[in-house]
Residue frames relative to the residue before (quaternion, step in Angstrom):
aa qw qx qy qz dx dy dz
M 1.0000 0.0000 0.0000 0.0000 0.00 0.00 0.00
G 0.2544 -0.8009 0.5222 0.1456 3.58 -0.61 1.06
A 0.7053 -0.4130 0.3574 0.4519 3.61 -1.32 0.14
G 0.7479 0.3500 -0.2740 0.4930 3.59 -0.91 0.71
E 0.6888 0.4045 -0.2676 0.5388 3.60 1.33 -0.12
G 0.7641 -0.3414 0.1945 0.5116 3.54 0.87 0.85
E 0.6833 0.4138 -0.2629 0.5412 3.59 1.29 0.05
T 0.0578 -0.7837 0.6183 0.0148 3.47 -1.03 0.90
M 0.2065 -0.7737 0.5833 0.1361 3.50 -1.14 0.45
S 0.0088 -0.8153 0.5788 -0.0172 3.54 -0.91 0.91
I 0.2012 -0.7623 0.6061 0.1053 3.51 -1.06 0.68
V 0.0301 0.8119 -0.5752 0.0959 3.52 -0.55 1.27
A 0.8542 -0.0949 0.0375 0.5098 3.56 -0.65 1.05
G 0.7403 -0.4148 0.2007 0.4894 3.45 0.97 1.00
A 0.6745 0.4287 -0.3155 0.5115 3.69 1.06 -0.14
A 0.2202 -0.7357 0.6231 0.1484 3.58 -1.07 0.75
E 0.0797 -0.7681 0.6342 0.0380 3.54 -1.25 0.63
E 0.2607 -0.7193 0.6162 0.1868 3.54 -1.00 0.79
H 0.1577 -0.7451 0.6411 0.0942 3.52 -1.11 0.90
V 0.0300 0.7709 -0.6313 0.0791 3.53 -0.63 1.22
G 0.7942 -0.1249 0.0203 0.5943 3.53 -0.24 1.28
A 0.7942 -0.2247 0.2386 0.5117 3.52 -0.94 -1.04
V 0.6651 0.5159 -0.3213 0.4339 3.67 1.10 -0.38
T 0.1089 -0.7876 0.6014 0.0781 3.58 -0.80 0.97
T 0.1345 -0.7942 0.5923 0.0193 3.46 -0.87 1.17
P 0.3244 -0.7468 0.5204 0.2572 3.63 -0.44 1.05
A 0.3690 -0.6728 0.6035 0.2166 3.56 -1.19 0.85
P 0.6238 -0.5346 0.3966 0.4096 3.52 -1.15 0.36
V 0.4515 -0.6868 0.5056 0.2623 3.54 -1.02 0.85
R 0.1164 -0.7836 0.6045 0.0838 3.73 -0.77 0.88
T 0.4734 -0.6629 0.5067 0.2823 3.48 -1.10 0.77
P 0.6151 -0.5159 0.4301 0.4129 3.58 -1.16 0.38
H 0.6378 0.5319 -0.3503 0.4331 3.61 0.89 -0.76
T 0.6385 0.5268 -0.3111 0.4669 3.63 0.98 -0.89
L 0.6863 0.4866 -0.2829 0.4606 3.53 0.88 -0.91
A 0.6185 0.5159 -0.3419 0.4842 3.59 1.10 -0.74
V 0.6349 0.5205 -0.3207 0.4723 3.67 0.93 -0.85
A 0.6569 0.4968 -0.3116 0.4739 3.59 0.90 -0.93
G 0.6333 0.5421 -0.3147 0.4539 3.60 0.99 -0.74
E 0.6346 0.5269 -0.3003 0.4791 3.51 0.96 -0.95
L 0.6659 0.4866 -0.3296 0.4595 3.66 0.82 -0.91
L 0.6437 0.5047 -0.3398 0.4643 3.60 0.88 -0.92
R 0.6425 0.4947 -0.3460 0.4719 3.69 0.81 -0.85
A 0.6615 0.5003 -0.3468 0.4380 3.69 0.85 -0.68
L 0.6973 0.4111 -0.2878 0.5118 3.63 1.18 -0.46
A 0.5379 0.7053 -0.3752 0.2693 3.65 1.20 -0.18
A 0.6031 0.5338 -0.3712 0.4621 3.64 1.17 0.42
P 0.5168 -0.6672 0.4068 0.3498 3.57 -0.76 0.72
V 0.6137 0.5400 -0.3517 0.4562 3.64 1.03 -0.61
R 0.6603 0.4900 -0.3050 0.4805 3.57 1.05 -0.86
I 0.5983 0.5156 -0.3793 0.4821 3.62 1.00 -0.61
A 0.6812 0.4849 -0.3127 0.4506 3.66 0.80 -0.90
I 0.5903 0.5426 -0.3512 0.4835 3.59 1.10 -0.61
V 0.6677 0.4867 -0.3127 0.4686 3.59 0.72 -0.93
L 0.6416 0.5192 -0.3160 0.4678 3.58 0.93 -0.79
Q 0.6487 0.4919 -0.3332 0.4757 3.61 0.91 -0.82
L 0.7154 0.4718 -0.2704 0.4387 3.61 0.87 -1.03
L 0.5406 0.5847 -0.4041 0.4500 3.52 1.25 -0.31
E 0.6479 0.4857 -0.3316 0.4841 3.68 0.99 -0.69
S 0.7721 -0.2416 0.1875 0.5571 3.66 0.84 -0.88
S 0.6144 -0.5019 0.4444 0.4161 3.56 -1.27 0.37
R 0.0394 -0.8024 0.5953 -0.0116 3.50 -1.18 0.77
C 0.3456 -0.6923 0.5766 0.2624 3.54 -1.14 0.42
V 0.7076 -0.4793 0.2555 0.4519 3.67 -1.14 0.37
H 0.6873 0.5009 -0.3304 0.4094 3.61 0.77 -0.75
D 0.5834 0.5472 -0.3617 0.4790 3.55 1.29 -0.41
L 0.6536 0.4830 -0.2955 0.5021 3.55 1.04 -0.78
V 0.6203 0.5259 -0.3605 0.4569 3.62 0.86 -0.67
D 0.6699 0.5023 -0.2829 0.4680 3.60 0.93 -0.96
A 0.7181 0.4619 -0.2617 0.4501 3.54 0.83 -1.06
L 0.7586 0.3833 -0.1858 0.4930 3.66 0.93 -0.79
G 0.3461 -0.7684 0.4818 0.2400 3.65 1.11 -0.38
V 0.5410 0.5559 -0.4487 0.4437 3.58 1.02 0.69
T 0.6522 -0.5572 0.3546 0.3720 3.59 -1.29 0.46
Q 0.6668 -0.5260 0.3885 0.3576 3.50 -1.27 0.39
P 0.6535 0.5026 -0.3148 0.4704 3.60 0.93 -0.85
L 0.6724 0.5002 -0.2991 0.4562 3.53 0.99 -0.86
I 0.6094 0.5273 -0.3415 0.4837 3.64 1.01 -0.66
S 0.6740 0.4975 -0.2920 0.4614 3.55 0.84 -1.09
Q 0.6553 0.4977 -0.3525 0.4457 3.62 0.91 -0.69
H 0.6737 0.4938 -0.3065 0.4565 3.52 0.96 -0.78
L 0.6039 0.5502 -0.3252 0.4764 3.50 1.10 -0.71
R 0.6252 0.5183 -0.3478 0.4684 3.64 0.95 -0.72
V 0.6424 0.4925 -0.3441 0.4758 3.64 0.89 -0.84
L 0.6715 0.4848 -0.3066 0.4690 3.66 0.79 -0.96
K 0.6765 0.4720 -0.3294 0.4595 3.69 0.83 -0.75
S 0.6609 0.4898 -0.3257 0.4661 3.66 0.92 -0.80
A 0.6750 0.4714 -0.2990 0.4824 3.63 1.18 -0.48
G 0.4883 -0.7051 0.3818 0.3445 3.56 1.31 -0.14
V 0.3976 0.7357 -0.4405 0.3266 3.40 1.37 0.52
V 0.7801 0.1159 -0.0207 0.6145 3.60 1.11 -0.92
H 0.1013 -0.7362 0.6557 0.1331 3.48 -1.34 0.34
G 0.2975 -0.7432 0.5751 0.1685 3.56 -1.25 0.58
E 0.1380 -0.7688 0.6219 0.0555 3.50 -1.20 0.75
R 0.4029 -0.7400 0.4885 0.2271 3.46 -0.63 1.06
Q 0.0506 0.7547 -0.6533 0.0336 3.62 -0.90 0.90
G 0.8100 -0.1277 -0.0006 0.5723 3.48 -0.23 1.40
R 0.8103 -0.1940 0.1721 0.5255 3.57 -0.78 -1.05
E 0.6889 0.4879 -0.2642 0.4665 3.63 1.16 -0.25
V 0.3129 -0.6877 0.6221 0.2051 3.50 -1.34 0.36
V 0.1361 -0.7882 0.5939 0.0870 3.64 -0.57 1.01
Y 0.2197 -0.7987 0.5557 0.0708 3.49 -0.77 1.15
S 0.0217 0.7691 -0.6379 0.0338 3.53 -1.20 0.77
L 0.5989 -0.5483 0.4322 0.3923 3.54 -1.36 0.29
V 0.5307 -0.5943 0.4971 0.3436 3.52 -1.10 0.70
D 0.7544 -0.2002 0.1153 0.6144 3.63 0.95 -0.87
D 0.6475 -0.5873 0.3546 0.3319 3.55 -1.24 0.14
H 0.4479 0.7255 -0.4433 0.2767 3.59 1.31 -0.19
L 0.7208 0.4278 -0.2629 0.4778 3.55 0.87 -0.86
A 0.5552 0.5765 -0.3838 0.4605 3.55 1.16 -0.51
H 0.6557 0.5225 -0.3206 0.4408 3.62 0.92 -0.70
I 0.6060 0.5269 -0.3433 0.4871 3.56 1.15 -0.64
V 0.6743 0.4838 -0.2905 0.4762 3.58 0.95 -0.92
V 0.6625 0.4671 -0.3245 0.4875 3.66 0.84 -0.75
D 0.6453 0.4938 -0.3320 0.4791 3.64 0.88 -0.58
A 0.6528 0.4907 -0.3301 0.4733 3.63 0.92 -0.79
V 0.6665 0.4965 -0.3110 0.4609 3.56 0.92 -0.78
A 0.6283 0.5197 -0.3198 0.4826 3.57 0.97 -0.79
H 0.6562 0.5100 -0.3149 0.4584 3.61 0.95 -0.79
A 0.6557 0.5021 -0.2982 0.4787 3.49 1.01 -0.90
E 0.6419 0.5119 -0.3200 0.4727 3.66 1.06 -0.61
E 0.6511 0.5053 -0.3129 0.4721 3.58 1.09 -0.71
S 0.6528 0.5620 -0.3042 0.4068 3.54 1.05 -0.76
R 0.5150 0.6805 -0.3958 0.3391 3.64 1.23 -0.27
């Protein structure tokens, strides 16, 4: 049940509680640091090209020229977005000869991206 369907969400003094009918279930308390890190990760994913990169890397590891070919964007732009994703801990690169092959650090963030894309497609 989502908000607006008899369920409301409130955040009070760092703690969140869900109110469903007359029953109040405390949500887990998150530290300000955890919330800040989560916000940074979401900001790192907040560009369409970075979303496309994550979706490509979900399929398989890729080097920059593979991403350029797949996404139709310039190499400098792909490299810039990879730097953002790498500094946010979303991707890591491994040198293989003259190339760096990029892959996702783990699938947690890929699930967020896949769910966001699926939601956007459902909303059409």
